[in-house]
C-alpha angles and dihedrals in degrees: 000000000000123000118236114258116263116235113232091214091064092055091048093052090050091054092048090055093054098049099067091049091055092048092049094051091049092052093049092050094057111122120241126224118260117240112233134161117243090254092055092045092054091045090050093050100041101037104029109027113025095055088066090079116100106210096131114147122210118266112275119210144137116302112245141160122299091251108112091219091059090048091052090051094049096046097039095241145006114316124199130187096257106112101153131084109250121237100054108078120181089252089076090071131220127326118275114267091237090057090054089051091051089050091052092052090048091052093051093047091047093053092047093050092048091054091045091051089052090050096245097108141027121262110247093203123101113223097172098107094050115095097213111178099229092168090076093070094086108189095345119118112256092200092057093047092048092049091050093051092046091051092052097047097091090052092050090051089058094042094049090050092053103032130353137335122251112292125234107196101185140257136326116315128202136176134187119264112255131204127233091275092059097252127121111267114230123208135195129204110233121202122209120192113236105175137286134296129236090270092054096252116135120252124219137191118214133205135167123243135173111271107240094183112045095200117198138290091289092063102103096176097077122100140158128229122238131219128200114241090175118027130203092251091059091049092051092047091056092047093050092047091051094043094052092045092051092044089053090054091051089049092054095051098077092038092059099048093104098065115130101221105024134058106206116217132195119284117280094213117096122252098236113012090174090069097049117097116252118249113251117235107242121212114239114261116251118257107255096180114114117253115258121236107246116202117234095231094050112112139156116277114262096026125109119244116258113255116259117259118253114261115256117263113265113245110219120192110221089219091061095046118121134167118270092247090059099045115111102188 
């Protein structure tokens, strides 16, 4: 028995119906980019991806005799053949291409900042929105402090990605000068007459001396000297270091918008943490729950019960004493 002939148009329509379904499933399965702040993106690239590269060179050192004692003396200690950081075996593969792109942008920014610190190029960072308190520098050179902060910015980008961001401790700090016994030293200004002026008014010379007798609360001539434990130059150095680090993060955000797997967001760190109010430490709230009645014989499983206390000594009044033969109760 012969089979009926198959129409080619039927097969073509069936294939046309299957093609759109395949295209739709492929489009829906496309991966989306992860959203990460610039701090997290740098941490991911520097700490998690770039160490996968294996470009370690052998240990170079002075050539010496084959005796291990001579090698220890030449190298300053025992040297083994382990020259790679553990934790990144070759089985983990190569670094992600986006991590290599981030490294390239960091390298270009680092070279530009080094040239700007030396005065041979312009700084690409915008420090306009950062309220740096330049008036705290005193007689220090602002140009030298700016150049130092600019030179250290690439190193702080690496340090912040691995550990913590630059710290900003606060403002100027002072404390009273103390003597050898740990107590605050009090001083008194002493005036010494040294003649009269042309108008007949007396002249005096003044000098400070340690007050041997402290007097009482009515003595208004006593004072203590102060010493700076944190100067204005130190405060300005920390603010410049933080401002250049944050400005470098802001500069990298638009440059890294073409990554294939990551969508880089603005930095999470604040612009000026030295102007933000400190969070007050709140005392824990009291426990208002009623106390539970704990039974006396309840104990943790596996522990022996505590021995019973000895009964208190009976107190017998001699006036109530009677022989045992005469006792009724």
